C-alpha positions in Angstrom: 22.1 77.0 30.1 24.7 76.1 31.7 23.1 72.3 33.0 21.3 72.4 29.7 24.0 69.3 28.9 23.4 67.3 32.3 19.2 67.8 31.3 19.7 66.5 28.6 22.1 63.5 29.0 19.6 62.8 32.5 16.7 62.9 30.3 18.5 60.5 27.2 19.6 57.5 29.7 15.9 57.9 31.0 14.6 57.3 27.7 16.4 54.6 26.9 15.9 52.6 30.2 12.1 53.2 29.6 12.6 52.4 25.5 14.1 48.6 27.0 11.4 47.3 29.0 10.0 44.8 26.6 6.1 44.7 26.2 4.3 41.5 26.5 2.8 39.8 23.6 -1.0 40.2 22.6 -3.2 38.1 25.7 -0.5 38.5 28.3 -0.1 41.0 31.1 2.4 42.2 33.1 2.6 40.9 36.6 5.9 40.4 38.8 8.1 41.2 35.9 6.7 39.1 33.9 4.2 38.5 30.8 1.4 36.1 32.1 -2.1 35.1 31.1 -4.9 32.9 32.7 -5.0 29.6 31.8 -7.8 28.2 29.9 -10.0 25.9 32.4 -9.7 22.8 29.9 -6.7 23.6 27.3 -3.0 24.5 27.3 -1.5 27.6 27.9 -0.5 29.9 24.3 1.8 29.1 22.3 5.2 30.3 23.6 4.3 30.1 27.3 4.4 27.4 29.8 1.9 26.7 33.4 3.3 27.7 36.3 1.8 25.6 39.1 3.1 27.6 41.8 0.8 31.0 40.4 -1.7 28.9 38.4 -0.4 31.2 35.2 0.8 30.7 32.0 4.1 32.1 31.7 5.9 33.6 28.4 9.0 31.9 27.8 
């Protein structure tokens, strides 16, 4: 019981860290700490993203 406050504190820190991980918008997936989607063959990247030549993917801003 003496360490219940410590356990509660550590769980609160862990929960806060996980809650601040931003989710990717619809149509994007998380890859290498970025939200990416495949670029259409004949078209532009989805709104709010830019084409990255190195990865050949659309990266959300």
